[in-house]
C-alpha positions in Angstrom: -6.9 205.5 10.2 -7.8 208.2 7.7 -8.1 211.8 9.0 -9.4 214.7 7.0 -9.1 218.2 8.3 -11.9 220.6 7.7 -13.9 218.4 5.3 -15.8 220.3 2.6 -18.4 217.8 1.4 -21.7 218.0 3.3 -22.3 214.3 3.7 -18.8 214.1 5.2 -19.4 216.9 7.6 -22.7 215.3 8.6 -20.8 212.5 10.3 -17.9 214.6 11.5 -17.2 215.5 15.2 -15.2 218.7 15.5 -13.1 219.9 12.6 -11.5 216.5 11.7 -12.9 213.5 10.0 -12.0 210.0 10.6 -13.2 206.9 8.8 -13.9 205.1 12.1 -16.0 208.0 13.4 -17.8 208.1 10.0 -18.5 204.3 10.2 -19.7 204.5 13.8 -22.0 207.5 13.2 -23.3 205.9 9.9 -24.3 202.8 11.8 -26.0 204.8 14.5 -27.9 206.9 12.0 -28.9 203.9 10.0 -30.2 202.0 13.1 -32.1 205.1 14.3 -33.6 205.5 10.8 -34.7 201.9 10.7 -36.0 202.1 14.2 -38.0 205.2 13.4 -39.3 203.6 10.2 -40.4 200.4 12.0 -42.1 202.4 14.8 -44.0 204.7 12.3 -45.0 201.8 10.1 -46.2 199.7 13.0 -48.1 202.7 14.4 -49.9 203.2 11.0 -50.5 199.4 10.7 -52.0 199.3 14.2 -54.2 202.2 13.5 -55.4 200.7 10.3 -56.1 197.3 11.9 -57.9 199.1 14.8 -60.1 201.0 12.3 -60.9 197.7 10.5 -61.8 196.1 13.9 -64.0 199.0 14.8 -65.7 198.8 11.4 -66.2 195.1 11.8 -67.9 195.6 15.2 -70.1 198.3 13.8 -71.0 195.9 10.9 -72.1 193.2 13.4 -74.2 195.6 15.4 -75.9 197.0 12.3 -76.6 193.5 11.0 -78.2 192.7 14.4 -80.5 195.7 14.0 -81.4 194.4 10.6 -82.4 191.0 12.1 -84.6 192.8 14.6 -86.2 194.8 11.9 -87.1 191.6 10.0 -89.3 190.7 13.0 -91.2 193.9 12.3 -91.3 193.0 8.6 -92.8 189.6 9.5 -95.4 191.3 11.7 -96.2 193.8 9.0 -96.6 191.0 6.4 -99.0 189.1 8.6 -101.1 192.2 9.4 -101.1 193.2 5.7 -102.3 189.8 4.7 -105.1 189.8 7.3 -106.3 193.3 6.2 -106.2 192.3 2.5 -108.2 189.2 3.3 -110.8 191.4 5.0 -111.2 193.6 1.9 -111.2 190.6 -0.4 -114.0 188.9 1.5 -116.2 191.9 1.4 -115.6 192.6 -2.3 -116.0 189.0 -3.2 -119.3 188.9 -1.4 -120.4 192.1 -3.2 -119.5 190.6 -6.6 -121.5 187.4 -6.0 -124.7 189.2 -5.1 -124.4 192.0 -7.6 -127.5 191.2 -9.6 -129.8 190.4 -6.6 -132.9 192.5 -6.7 -132.6 194.2 -3.3 -132.1 197.8 -2.5 -129.5 196.9 0.2 -127.2 194.8 -2.0 -124.5 197.4 -1.8 -124.7 197.6 2.0 -122.9 195.3 4.4 -122.0 195.4 8.1 -119.4 194.4 10.7 -120.1 193.8 14.4 -119.6 196.8 16.5 -120.4 197.0 20.3 -120.7 200.7 20.1 -123.6 200.7 17.6 -127.2 200.6 18.9 -127.9 197.2 17.2 -124.3 196.1 17.5 -123.7 196.4 13.8 -121.9 199.0 11.8 -123.3 199.4 8.3 -121.2 200.6 5.3 -121.0 200.3 1.6 -118.0 198.1 0.6 -117.8 199.7 -2.8 -117.1 203.1 -1.1 -113.8 201.6 -0.1 -112.8 200.5 -3.5 -110.7 203.6 -4.1 -108.6 202.7 -1.1 -105.2 201.5 -2.0 -102.5 200.1 0.3 -99.2 199.4 -1.4 -97.0 196.8 0.3 -94.2 198.8 2.0 -92.6 196.9 4.9 -90.3 198.7 7.4 -86.8 199.3 6.0 -85.3 202.2 8.1 -82.4 200.1 9.5 -81.8 198.7 6.0 -81.4 202.3 4.7 -78.8 202.9 7.3 -77.0 199.6 6.3 -77.0 200.6 2.6 -75.4 204.0 3.5 -72.2 202.1 4.4 -69.2 202.2 2.1 -68.3 199.4 -0.3 -65.6 198.4 2.2 -68.2 198.2 4.9 -70.6 196.0 2.8 -67.7 193.7 1.9 -66.8 192.9 5.5 -69.0 189.8 5.3 -70.3 189.2 1.7 -72.5 186.3 2.8 -74.4 188.5 5.3 -74.5 191.5 3.0 -75.8 189.5 0.0 -78.5 187.9 2.1 -79.7 191.2 3.6 -79.8 192.9 0.1 -81.7 190.0 -1.3 -84.3 190.2 1.5 -84.9 193.9 0.9 -84.4 194.1 -2.8 -85.1 190.6 -4.2 -87.5 189.8 -7.0 -90.2 188.5 -4.7 -90.5 191.8 -2.9 -90.2 193.8 -6.1 -93.2 191.9 -7.7 -95.2 192.2 -4.6 -94.7 196.0 -4.5 -95.5 196.3 -8.1 -98.8 194.3 -7.9 -100.0 196.2 -4.8 -98.6 199.5 -6.2 -98.8 200.4 -9.8 -101.1 197.5 -10.8 -103.7 198.4 -8.2 -103.3 202.1 -8.9 -104.6 201.5 -12.5 -107.7 199.9 -11.1 -108.4 202.6 -8.5 -107.9 205.2 -11.3 -110.6 203.4 -13.4 -112.9 203.5 -10.3 -112.4 207.3 -10.0 -113.3 207.7 -13.6 -116.5 205.8 -13.1 -117.5 208.0 -10.2 -116.9 211.1 -12.4 -119.3 209.6 -14.9 -121.9 209.1 -12.1 -121.6 212.8 -11.4 -122.8 213.6 -14.9 -125.7 211.1 -14.7 -127.0 211.5 -11.2 -128.1 214.5 -9.2 -126.5 213.4 -6.0 -123.3 211.4 -5.6 -121.7 210.7 -2.2 -120.1 207.3 -2.0 -119.7 207.7 1.8 -123.4 208.0 2.3 -125.2 204.6 2.6 -128.4 206.1 1.4 -126.8 206.9 -1.9 -126.1 203.2 -2.6 -129.6 202.3 -1.5 -131.4 204.9 -3.6 -129.3 204.3 -6.7 -128.8 200.5 -6.5 -130.5 199.8 -9.8 -128.4 202.4 -11.7 -125.2 201.0 -10.1 -126.2 197.4 -10.9 -126.3 198.3 -14.6 -122.7 199.6 -14.5 -121.0 196.5 -15.8 -117.7 198.3 -16.0 -117.7 198.7 -12.2 -118.6 195.0 -11.7 -115.8 194.0 -14.0 -113.4 196.2 -12.1 -114.2 194.2 -8.9 -113.5 191.0 -10.8 -110.1 192.3 -12.0 -109.1 193.4 -8.6 -110.2 190.1 -6.9 -108.3 188.2 -9.6 -105.2 190.2 -9.0 -105.3 189.4 -5.3 -106.3 185.7 -5.6 -104.0 184.9 -8.6 -100.9 186.8 -7.6 -100.8 188.9 -4.4 -101.9 186.3 -1.8 -99.5 183.7 -3.2 -96.7 186.3 -3.3 -97.4 187.3 0.3 -97.2 183.6 1.4 -94.0 183.0 -0.6 -92.4 186.2 0.6 -93.1 185.4 4.2 -91.7 181.8 3.9 -88.6 183.2 2.2 -88.3 185.9 4.9 -88.4 183.4 7.7 -85.9 181.1 6.0 -83.5 183.9 5.2 -83.8 185.5 8.7 -82.9 182.2 10.3 -79.9 181.8 8.0 -78.9 185.4 8.6 -79.0 185.0 12.4 -76.7 181.9 12.1 -74.2 183.9 10.0 -74.3 186.9 12.4 -73.8 184.6 15.4 -70.9 182.8 13.7 -69.2 186.2 13.0 -70.0 187.5 16.5 -68.4 184.4 18.1 -65.1 184.8 16.4 -62.2 185.3 18.9 -59.9 188.3 18.8 -56.8 189.3 20.7 -56.8 193.1 20.7 -57.4 193.7 17.0 -56.2 190.4 15.6 -58.3 187.4 14.9 -57.4 184.2 16.6 -57.9 181.2 14.3 
């Protein structure tokens, strides 16, 4: 057995007990050091691995919960779409009725009514054209979707099928066209309407579109305004030719995608895990 007294080299002294060095002691201490180093490496590596897997598991659970809130929000989007369609139909009916009787010789052709129990004769009278400047862009609820989109790329890639379907629902072409036609397209028409009202201010002594008497006293003047009549036609055409069909198509697509989305979420939610590890 080799014995070295007072070894000078640092790596020899590292494995030396006392002032003498022996090859056996060096070998034994080297093995212990190596085993301890490997053990420490394994423990540290496994700890980091477990933490990483745990973080992925927590992110997965958060993804499922956020996806479920999106599904619930889609119920609100469906309700909003139905209500929007009903309101638009109401306006369309009144403007269509107004357009059809535009040239009738009657001082009340610009006045209509709705039933109202609070009115003396159970009717509330108003001028449909006074509402022409009103614009209601299609803006369905999307608060939960905004939260979903704030997630990192890693978060969105947890389940690409679900993420793709959600993004398509909220940012697809059907919704984009619907927003455009009820937004910028209608804004151009209401802007033309406001210009016509400004012209009336120059020609008439008194202009108050919220006053029924204004429409009664000036019905002949308004009848002659073919630009305004054409404006009604263009708006009705926009609704009938595009918007109503887009609303129906969007609703059908929404129902279909929501059902598929719920199935994908349920499938992911039903996956079995042991601690942080998926059980195939």
